[in-house]
DRENTORKOL-3810 file (N, C-alpha, C; in nm, 4 decimals):
REM DRENTORKOL-3810
@n.u->2.9075; n.v->-1.1467; n.w->-1.8070; ca.u->2.9275; ca.v->-1.1510; ca.w->-1.6638; c.u->2.8504; c.v->-1.0361; c.w->-1.5982
@n.u->2.7832; n.v->-1.0656; n.w->-1.4895; ca.u->2.7044; ca.v->-0.9648; ca.w->-1.4194; c.u->2.7963; c.v->-0.8693; c.w->-1.3438
@n.u->2.7553; n.v->-0.7440; n.w->-1.3402; ca.u->2.8350; ca.v->-0.6491; ca.w->-1.2636; c.u->2.7925; c.v->-0.6505; c.w->-1.1173
@n.u->2.8682; n.v->-0.5808; n.w->-1.0321; ca.u->2.8421; ca.v->-0.5848; ca.w->-0.8881; c.u->2.7056; c.v->-0.5265; c.w->-0.8530
@n.u->2.6648; n.v->-0.4226; n.w->-0.9241; ca.u->2.5354; ca.v->-0.3608; ca.w->-0.8945; c.u->2.4206; c.v->-0.4576; c.w->-0.9195
@n.u->2.4257; n.v->-0.5315; n.w->-1.0290; ca.u->2.3170; ca.v->-0.6249; ca.w->-1.0578; c.u->2.3187; c.v->-0.7438; c.w->-0.9615
@n.u->2.4355; n.v->-0.7820; n.w->-0.9155; ca.u->2.4451; ca.v->-0.8887; ca.w->-0.8157; c.u->2.3829; c.v->-0.8426; c.w->-0.6840
@n.u->2.4143; n.v->-0.7186; n.w->-0.6431; ca.u->2.3567; ca.v->-0.6648; ca.w->-0.5190; c.u->2.2047; c.v->-0.6528; c.w->-0.5320
@n.u->2.1589; n.v->-0.6081; n.w->-0.6482; ca.u->2.0148; ca.v->-0.5940; ca.w->-0.6703; c.u->1.9458; c.v->-0.7303; c.w->-0.6645
@n.u->2.0044; n.v->-0.8300; n.w->-0.7247; ca.u->1.9471; ca.v->-0.9650; ca.w->-0.7224; c.u->1.9428; c.v->-1.0195; c.w->-0.5808
@n.u->2.0461; n.v->-0.9949; n.w->-0.5029; ca.u->2.0499; ca.v->-1.0406; ca.w->-0.3638; c.u->1.9406; c.v->-0.9705; c.w->-0.2825
@n.u->1.9267; n.v->-0.8398; n.w->-0.3009; ca.u->1.8228; ca.v->-0.7645; ca.w->-0.2319; c.u->1.6839; c.v->-0.8177; c.w->-0.2702
@n.u->1.6609; n.v->-0.8332; n.w->-0.3996; ca.u->1.5312; ca.v->-0.8813; ca.w->-0.4472; c.u->1.4969; c.v->-1.0189; c.w->-0.3912
@n.u->1.5953; n.v->-1.1065; n.w->-0.3813; ca.u->1.5673; ca.v->-1.2426; ca.w->-0.3340; c.u->1.5255; c.v->-1.2453; c.w->-0.1874
@n.u->1.5694; n.v->-1.1472; n.w->-0.1089; ca.u->1.5340; ca.v->-1.1467; ca.w->0.0329; c.u->1.4198; c.v->-1.0520; c.w->0.0671
@n.u->1.3923; n.v->-0.9525; n.w->-0.0170; ca.u->1.2938; ca.v->-0.8508; ca.w->0.0182; c.u->1.1738; c.v->-0.8421; c.w->-0.0759
@n.u->1.1737; n.v->-0.9129; n.w->-0.1840; ca.u->1.0683; ca.v->-0.8960; ca.w->-0.2844; c.u->1.0042; c.v->-1.0294; c.w->-0.3220
@n.u->0.8800; n.v->-1.0208; n.w->-0.3666; ca.u->0.8068; ca.v->-1.1358; ca.w->-0.4171; c.u->0.7522; c.v->-1.0985; c.w->-0.5536
@n.u->0.7687; n.v->-1.1834; n.w->-0.6511; ca.u->0.7228; ca.v->-1.1569; ca.w->-0.7869; c.u->0.6031; c.v->-1.2458; c.w->-0.8189
@n.u->0.4999; n.v->-1.1840; n.w->-0.8775; ca.u->0.3841; ca.v->-1.2572; ca.w->-0.9249; c.u->0.3719; c.v->-1.2322; c.w->-1.0747
@n.u->0.3449; n.v->-1.3356; n.w->-1.1486; ca.u->0.3315; ca.v->-1.3251; ca.w->-1.2936; c.u->0.1874; c.v->-1.3575; c.w->-1.3305
@n.u->0.1260; n.v->-1.2706; n.w->-1.4095; ca.u->-0.0111; ca.v->-1.2920; ca.w->-1.4535; c.u->-0.0133; c.v->-1.3098; c.w->-1.6037
@n.u->-0.0990; n.v->-1.3988; n.w->-1.6496; ca.u->-0.1130; ca.v->-1.4218; ca.w->-1.7928; c.u->-0.2562; c.v->-1.3864; c.w->-1.8325
@n.u->-0.2701; n.v->-1.3009; n.w->-1.9345; ca.u->-0.4009; ca.v->-1.2579; ca.w->-1.9814; c.u->-0.4236; c.v->-1.3074; c.w->-2.1232
@n.u->-0.5467; n.v->-1.3470; n.w->-2.1510; ca.u->-0.5855; ca.v->-1.3947; ca.w->-2.2826; c.u->-0.6377; c.v->-1.2774; c.w->-2.3649
@n.u->-0.5861; n.v->-1.2626; n.w->-2.4873; ca.u->-0.6278; ca.v->-1.1519; ca.w->-2.5739; c.u->-0.7789; c.v->-1.1542; c.w->-2.6001
@n.u->-0.8380; n.v->-1.2699; n.w->-2.6039; ca.u->-0.9810; ca.v->-1.2795; ca.w->-2.6325; c.u->-1.0680; c.v->-1.2529; c.w->-2.5119
@n.u->-1.0459; n.v->-1.3265; n.w->-2.4056; ca.u->-1.1346; ca.v->-1.3177; ca.w->-2.2898; c.u->-1.0979; c.v->-1.2066; c.w->-2.1925
@n.u->-0.9753; n.v->-1.1592; n.w->-2.1951; ca.u->-0.9300; ca.v->-1.0568; ca.w->-2.1015; c.u->-0.8949; c.v->-0.9254; c.w->-2.1700
@n.u->-0.9500; n.v->-0.9027; n.w->-2.2890; ca.u->-0.9153; ca.v->-0.7830; ca.w->-2.3661; c.u->-0.9445; c.v->-0.6547; c.w->-2.2895
@n.u->-1.0538; n.v->-0.6531; n.w->-2.2135; ca.u->-1.0888; ca.v->-0.5338; ca.w->-2.1361; c.u->-0.9853; c.v->-0.5046; c.w->-2.0278
@n.u->-0.9360; n.v->-0.6088; n.w->-1.9644; ca.u->-0.8341; ca.v->-0.5924; ca.w->-1.8605; c.u->-0.7030; c.v->-0.5461; c.w->-1.9227
@n.u->-0.6656; n.v->-0.6056; n.w->-2.0347; ca.u->-0.5427; ca.v->-0.5672; ca.w->-2.1051; c.u->-0.5494; c.v->-0.4202; c.w->-2.1440
@n.u->-0.6635; n.v->-0.3782; n.w->-2.1974; ca.u->-0.6799; ca.v->-0.2386; ca.w->-2.2392; c.u->-0.6669; c.v->-0.1443; c.w->-2.1201
@n.u->-0.7313; n.v->-0.1783; n.w->-2.0085; ca.u->-0.7250; ca.v->-0.0923; ca.w->-1.8896; c.u->-0.5828; c.v->-0.0841; c.w->-1.8373
@n.u->-0.5160; n.v->-0.1974; n.w->-1.8218; ca.u->-0.3798; ca.v->-0.1966; ca.w->-1.7693; c.u->-0.2842; c.v->-0.1213; c.w->-1.8612
@n.u->-0.3104; n.v->-0.1258; n.w->-1.9913; ca.u->-0.2258; ca.v->-0.0542; ca.w->-2.0868; c.u->-0.2472; c.v->0.0966; c.w->-2.0785
@n.u->-0.3611; n.v->0.1391; n.w->-2.0254; ca.u->-0.3931; ca.v->0.2818; ca.w->-2.0217; c.u->-0.3446; c.v->0.3523; c.w->-1.8950
@n.u->-0.3076; n.v->0.2789; n.w->-1.7919; ca.u->-0.2640; ca.v->0.3429; ca.w->-1.6673; c.u->-0.1137; c.v->0.3677; c.w->-1.6714
@n.u->-0.0677; n.v->0.4738; n.w->-1.6048; ca.u->0.0756; ca.v->0.5043; ca.w->-1.6087; c.u->0.1617; c.v->0.3993; c.w->-1.5372
@n.u->0.1065; n.v->0.3362; n.w->-1.4328; ca.u->0.1826; ca.v->0.2363; ca.w->-1.3572; c.u->0.0928; c.v->0.1160; c.w->-1.3296
@n.u->0.1148; n.v->0.0076; n.w->-1.4014; ca.u->0.0333; ca.v->-0.1126; ca.w->-1.3806; c.u->0.0491; c.v->-0.1638; c.w->-1.2379
@n.u->0.1719; n.v->-0.1697; n.w->-1.1909; ca.u->0.1975; ca.v->-0.2201; ca.w->-1.0562; c.u->0.1290; c.v->-0.1322; c.w->-0.9525
@n.u->0.1412; n.v->-0.0014; n.w->-0.9658; ca.u->0.0774; ca.v->0.0912; ca.w->-0.8721; c.u->-0.0736; c.v->0.0792; c.w->-0.8756
@n.u->-0.1298; n.v->0.0650; n.w->-0.9941; ca.u->-0.2745; ca.v->0.0529; ca.w->-1.0094; c.u->-0.3257; c.v->-0.0749; c.w->-0.9423
@n.u->-0.2594; n.v->-0.1856; n.w->-0.9658; ca.u->-0.3009; ca.v->-0.3131; ca.w->-0.9066; c.u->-0.2877; c.v->-0.3085; c.w->-0.7543
@n.u->-0.1782; n.v->-0.2513; n.w->-0.7042; ca.u->-0.1601; ca.v->-0.2383; ca.w->-0.5586; c.u->-0.2706; c.v->-0.1530; c.w->-0.4977
@n.u->-0.3045; n.v->-0.0426; n.w->-0.5652; ca.u->-0.4097; ca.v->0.0465; ca.w->-0.5168; c.u->-0.5424; c.v->-0.0283; c.w->-0.5074
@n.u->-0.5767; n.v->-0.1047; n.w->-0.6101; ca.u->-0.7022; ca.v->-0.1801; ca.w->-0.6092; c.u->-0.7049; c.v->-0.2838; c.w->-0.4974
@n.u->-0.5935; n.v->-0.3517; n.w->-0.4764; ca.u->-0.5875; ca.v->-0.4531; ca.w->-0.3707; c.u->-0.6014; c.v->-0.3879; c.w->-0.2341
@n.u->-0.5329; n.v->-0.2745; n.w->-0.2136; ca.u->-0.5423; ca.v->-0.2050; ca.w->-0.0843; c.u->-0.6835; c.v->-0.1523; c.w->-0.0600
@n.u->-0.7502; n.v->-0.1030; n.w->-0.1640; ca.u->-0.8899; ca.v->-0.0597; ca.w->-0.1502; c.u->-0.9784; c.v->-0.1774; c.w->-0.1111
@n.u->-0.9573; n.v->-0.2916; n.w->-0.1728; ca.u->-1.0351; ca.v->-0.4106; ca.w->-0.1411; c.u->-1.0097; c.v->-0.4557; c.w->0.0022
@n.u->-0.8844; n.v->-0.4505; n.w->0.0452; ca.u->-0.8510; ca.v->-0.4901; ca.w->0.1829; c.u->-0.9173; c.v->-0.3951; c.w->0.2831
@n.u->-0.9172; n.v->-0.2650; n.w->0.2535; ca.u->-0.9804; ca.v->-0.1673; ca.w->0.3421; c.u->-1.1308; c.v->-0.1910; c.w->0.3492
@n.u->-1.1924; n.v->-0.2205; n.w->0.2348; ca.u->-1.3358; ca.v->-0.2483; ca.w->0.2322; c.u->-1.3668; c.v->-0.3740; c.w->0.3127
@n.u->-1.2845; n.v->-0.4774; n.w->0.2969; ca.u->-1.3049; ca.v->-0.6023; ca.w->0.3710; c.u->-1.2901; c.v->-0.5797; c.w->0.5206
@n.u->-1.1921; n.v->-0.4984; n.w->0.5593; ca.u->-1.1698; ca.v->-0.4704; ca.w->0.7008; c.u->-1.2858; c.v->-0.3925; c.w->0.7596
@n.u->-1.3381; n.v->-0.2956; n.w->0.6852; ca.u->-1.4502; ca.v->-0.2166; ca.w->0.7371; c.u->-1.5766; c.v->-0.3006; c.w->0.7438
@n.u->-1.5963; n.v->-0.3904; n.w->0.6483; ca.u->-1.7121; ca.v->-0.4797; ca.w->0.6523; c.u->-1.7006; c.v->-0.5741; c.w->0.7708
@n.u->-1.5812; n.v->-0.6271; n.w->0.7953; ca.u->-1.5607; ca.v->-0.7160; ca.w->0.9092; c.u->-1.5841; c.v->-0.6423; c.w->1.0403
@n.u->-1.5351; n.v->-0.5191; n.w->1.0493; ca.u->-1.5530; ca.v->-0.4406; ca.w->1.1709; c.u->-1.7009; c.v->-0.4111; c.w->1.1939
@n.u->-1.7728; n.v->-0.3784; n.w->1.0894; ca.u->-1.9161; ca.v->-0.3514; ca.w->1.1027; c.u->-1.9900; c.v->-0.4777; c.w->1.1451
@n.u->-1.9497; n.v->-0.5901; n.w->1.0888; ca.u->-2.0146; ca.v->-0.7163; ca.w->1.1231; c.u->-1.9930; c.v->-0.7530; c.w->1.2677
@n.u->-1.8712; n.v->-0.7367; n.w->1.3182; ca.u->-1.8441; ca.v->-0.7725; ca.w->1.4568; c.u->-1.9119; c.v->-0.6750; c.w->1.5513
@n.u->-1.9232; n.v->-0.5480; n.w->1.5155; ca.u->-1.9930; ca.v->-0.4502; ca.w->1.5977; c.u->-2.1408; c.v->-0.4848; c.w->1.6057
@n.u->-2.1969; n.v->-0.5254; n.w->1.4924; ca.u->-2.3373; ca.v->-0.5624; ca.w->1.4887; c.u->-2.3604; c.v->-0.6871; c.w->1.5734
@n.u->-2.2703; n.v->-0.7843; n.w->1.5658; ca.u->-2.2839; ca.v->-0.9062; ca.w->1.6450; c.u->-2.2783; c.v->-0.8739; c.w->1.7939
@n.u->-2.1879; n.v->-0.7834; n.w->1.8338; ca.u->-2.1770; ca.v->-0.7470; ca.w->1.9751; c.u->-2.3053; c.v->-0.6773; c.w->2.0213
@n.u->-2.3634; n.v->-0.5919; n.w->1.9373; ca.u->-2.4880; ca.v->-0.5236; ca.w->1.9718; c.u->-2.5998; c.v->-0.6250; c.w->1.9893
@n.u->-2.6032; n.v->-0.7267; n.w->1.9021; ca.u->-2.7077; ca.v->-0.8285; ca.w->1.9126; c.u->-2.6913; c.v->-0.9101; c.w->2.0409
@n.u->-2.5646; n.v->-0.9391; n.w->2.0785; ca.u->-2.5408; ca.v->-1.0154; ca.w->2.2011; c.u->-2.5859; c.v->-0.9352; c.w->2.3236
@n.u->-2.5609; n.v->-0.8035; n.w->2.3237; ca.u->-2.6018; ca.v->-0.7207; ca.w->2.4354; c.u->-2.7541; c.v->-0.7136; c.w->2.4454
@n.u->-2.8216; n.v->-0.7167; n.w->2.3311; ca.u->-2.9668; ca.v->-0.7101; ca.w->2.3291; c.u->-3.0285; c.v->-0.8367; c.w->2.3872
@n.u->-2.9581; n.v->-0.9502; n.w->2.3754; ca.u->-3.0103; ca.v->-1.0777; ca.w->2.4268; c.u->-2.9929; c.v->-1.0783; c.w->2.5737
END
């Protein structure tokens, strides 16, 4: 039987959290498995990489729209 703390945690998780499961192949993804095994926090490392990618995408989009506005003014 589950205790009250685990019930509260499950309720919190169901409303505030999203879980993603990844499957890696020992043959084709060995480099990724090795890297993830070497970092202190896999979740933190993956979040950091995603946030870096999002920041890069946002800056590229901002640069692109600025360039487009400059081209429109030139016309």
